[in-house]
C-alpha positions as CSV (number, residue, x, y, z in Angstrom):
1,X,34.0,-73.2,-219.0
2,X,37.6,-72.9,-217.9
3,X,40.8,-74.7,-218.4
4,X,44.5,-74.2,-217.5
5,X,46.8,-74.6,-220.5
6,X,50.5,-74.0,-221.2
7,X,51.8,-72.3,-224.2
8,X,55.1,-73.1,-226.2
9,X,55.9,-70.3,-228.6
10,X,59.0,-72.0,-230.2
11,X,57.0,-73.2,-233.2
12,X,55.6,-69.8,-234.0
13,X,57.4,-67.6,-236.5
14,X,56.7,-64.1,-235.2
15,X,55.4,-62.5,-232.0
16,X,52.3,-61.4,-233.9
17,X,51.5,-65.1,-234.6
18,X,52.0,-66.0,-231.0
19,X,49.6,-63.2,-229.8
20,X,47.1,-64.1,-232.4
21,X,47.0,-67.7,-231.3
22,X,46.8,-66.9,-227.7
23,X,43.8,-64.6,-228.5
24,X,42.1,-67.6,-230.3
25,X,42.8,-70.1,-227.5
26,X,41.6,-67.7,-224.7
27,X,38.6,-66.6,-226.8
28,X,39.5,-63.0,-226.5
29,X,40.9,-60.2,-228.6
30,X,44.0,-58.0,-228.3
31,X,44.3,-54.3,-228.3
32,X,46.8,-51.6,-227.4
33,X,45.5,-49.9,-224.2
34,X,45.6,-46.2,-223.3
35,X,48.9,-46.8,-221.5
36,X,50.5,-48.3,-224.5
37,X,50.5,-51.9,-223.3
38,X,49.1,-54.9,-225.2
39,X,45.9,-56.1,-223.5
40,X,43.9,-59.3,-223.8
41,X,40.1,-58.5,-223.6
42,X,37.2,-60.7,-223.1
43,X,33.8,-60.0,-224.7
44,X,31.3,-58.6,-222.0
45,X,28.6,-61.1,-220.9
46,X,26.3,-58.3,-219.7
47,X,25.2,-55.1,-221.4
48,X,27.1,-52.0,-220.1
49,X,24.9,-49.4,-221.7
50,X,21.5,-48.8,-223.1
51,X,21.4,-46.4,-226.2
52,X,17.9,-44.9,-226.2
53,X,16.2,-42.9,-229.0
54,X,16.8,-39.8,-227.0
55,X,20.6,-40.0,-227.5
56,X,20.8,-41.5,-230.9
57,X,21.4,-39.6,-234.1
58,X,21.2,-42.6,-236.5
59,X,21.0,-46.4,-236.4
60,X,21.0,-49.4,-238.8
61,X,20.0,-52.7,-237.3
62,X,20.4,-56.0,-239.2
63,X,17.6,-58.5,-239.8
64,X,19.6,-61.5,-238.5
65,X,21.3,-62.8,-235.3
66,X,24.8,-63.9,-235.1
67,X,25.4,-67.2,-233.3
68,X,27.8,-70.1,-233.6
69,X,27.2,-73.9,-233.6
70,X,30.6,-75.3,-234.4
71,X,34.3,-74.7,-233.8
72,X,37.1,-76.3,-235.9
73,X,40.8,-76.1,-235.9
74,X,44.1,-78.0,-236.0
75,X,46.6,-78.6,-233.2
76,X,50.3,-79.5,-233.6
77,X,50.6,-83.3,-232.8
78,X,54.1,-84.2,-234.2
79,X,57.1,-83.1,-236.1
80,X,60.1,-84.3,-238.1
81,X,63.3,-82.7,-239.4
82,X,61.4,-81.3,-242.4
83,X,57.8,-80.8,-241.5
84,X,55.3,-80.6,-238.7
85,X,52.0,-82.5,-238.4
86,X,48.6,-81.2,-237.5
87,X,45.4,-82.9,-236.6
88,X,41.9,-81.4,-236.8
89,X,39.6,-81.2,-234.0
90,X,36.0,-79.9,-233.6
91,X,33.1,-79.4,-231.3
92,X,29.5,-78.9,-232.4
93,X,25.8,-78.9,-231.3
94,X,24.6,-79.4,-234.9
95,X,22.7,-76.1,-234.7
96,X,22.2,-73.6,-237.6
97,X,24.9,-71.1,-236.4
98,X,28.2,-70.2,-237.9
99,X,31.4,-72.2,-237.8
100,X,34.3,-70.6,-236.1
101,X,37.6,-71.7,-237.7
102,X,40.7,-71.4,-235.4
103,X,43.1,-72.4,-238.2
104,X,46.5,-74.1,-237.3
105,X,47.6,-73.7,-233.7
106,X,51.3,-74.4,-233.1
107,X,51.8,-72.9,-229.6
108,X,49.9,-75.6,-227.7
109,X,50.5,-79.2,-227.9
110,X,48.8,-82.0,-226.0
111,X,47.4,-85.5,-226.4
112,X,44.1,-86.2,-227.9
113,X,42.2,-85.9,-224.7
114,X,43.8,-82.5,-223.9
115,X,43.3,-81.1,-227.3
116,X,39.6,-82.1,-227.4
117,X,39.1,-80.7,-223.9
118,X,40.4,-77.2,-225.1
119,X,38.0,-77.3,-228.1
120,X,35.1,-78.3,-225.8
121,X,35.8,-75.3,-223.3
122,X,36.2,-72.9,-226.3
123,X,32.9,-74.0,-227.7
124,X,31.1,-73.5,-224.4
125,X,32.4,-69.9,-224.5
126,X,31.6,-69.5,-228.1
127,X,28.0,-70.5,-227.7
128,X,27.4,-67.6,-225.4
129,X,27.9,-65.1,-228.3
130,X,24.5,-64.1,-229.7
131,X,23.9,-60.6,-231.0
132,X,22.3,-58.6,-233.8
133,X,24.8,-56.5,-235.8
134,X,24.1,-52.8,-235.5
135,X,25.6,-49.5,-236.8
136,X,24.9,-46.5,-234.5
137,X,25.7,-42.9,-234.1
138,X,24.9,-41.2,-230.9
139,X,25.9,-38.7,-228.2
140,X,29.4,-39.9,-227.1
141,X,30.4,-42.0,-224.3
142,X,34.2,-42.3,-224.2
143,X,34.0,-45.0,-221.4
144,X,32.8,-47.6,-224.0
145,X,35.5,-50.1,-225.1
146,X,35.9,-52.7,-227.9
147,X,34.2,-55.9,-226.9
148,X,31.6,-54.2,-224.7
149,X,28.0,-55.4,-225.1
150,X,25.6,-52.6,-225.5
151,X,21.7,-52.4,-226.0
152,X,20.0,-50.5,-228.8
153,X,16.5,-49.4,-228.0
154,X,14.3,-48.5,-231.0
155,X,11.3,-46.1,-231.1
156,X,9.0,-48.9,-230.0
157,X,11.0,-49.9,-227.0
158,X,12.4,-53.1,-228.7
159,X,15.8,-53.9,-227.3
160,X,18.7,-55.3,-229.4
161,X,22.1,-56.4,-227.9
162,X,25.3,-56.3,-229.9
163,X,29.1,-56.2,-229.3
164,X,31.2,-53.2,-230.2
165,X,33.7,-54.4,-232.9
166,X,34.7,-50.9,-234.1
167,X,34.2,-47.3,-232.9
168,X,35.1,-43.8,-233.7
169,X,34.7,-41.1,-231.1
170,X,35.1,-37.4,-231.7
171,X,35.6,-35.1,-228.8
172,X,32.5,-33.1,-228.4
173,X,31.2,-34.8,-231.5
174,X,29.5,-38.0,-232.5
175,X,30.2,-41.4,-231.3
176,X,30.0,-44.0,-234.0
177,X,30.0,-47.6,-233.0
178,X,29.6,-50.9,-235.0
179,X,28.8,-54.5,-234.2
180,X,29.6,-56.5,-237.3
181,X,28.8,-60.1,-238.2
182,X,27.8,-62.6,-240.8
183,X,24.3,-64.0,-241.4
184,X,24.4,-67.8,-240.4
185,X,21.8,-68.7,-243.1
186,X,23.7,-67.1,-245.9
187,X,27.0,-68.5,-244.6
188,X,25.6,-72.0,-244.4
189,X,24.1,-71.7,-247.8
190,X,27.4,-70.7,-249.2
191,X,29.2,-73.6,-247.6
192,X,26.6,-76.1,-249.0
193,X,27.0,-74.7,-252.4
194,X,30.8,-74.9,-252.2
195,X,30.6,-78.6,-251.2
196,X,28.3,-79.4,-254.0
197,X,30.8,-77.7,-256.5
198,X,33.6,-79.9,-255.0
199,X,31.6,-83.0,-255.8
């Protein structure tokens, strides 16, 4: 989905906070590019590389898949001389996936319909995220970037997609990439246990 929204940074305390909230609202992540500029990056929708056994040196593949079934967060809806007021919004498909928490968003302010529309669009993008965490060392490819989707191919030809969330590349050496993430089953079990303790 897509939606045009306007930002007002006057309620944010630092530039870091502004950039962090923009990344959340555009469902992207920020990095410093090779030219020294700050860049907003989207997660790749298609795999950009297949890592086959012939070029791998080691690999660890998780036994779970990362997916999201709910997004929650709070938007600024009012203010007084002494405090500001937030209202929580959410969007969900009641699935077994993780919950993505945006936290408090102060740089966007709209009415209920506009706020919910933002959450619905974010959730449509969030539902596309589906991958298996991996940790791989292989023959280097400096063209790979954070956020790229790559495909791990095991000895039996089974393919597993994941996103690069960290990497270390050594000139004429190994390229170590990771795709990290939480197990939805364990995360939901912890949430249920925490709610029972609160009762």
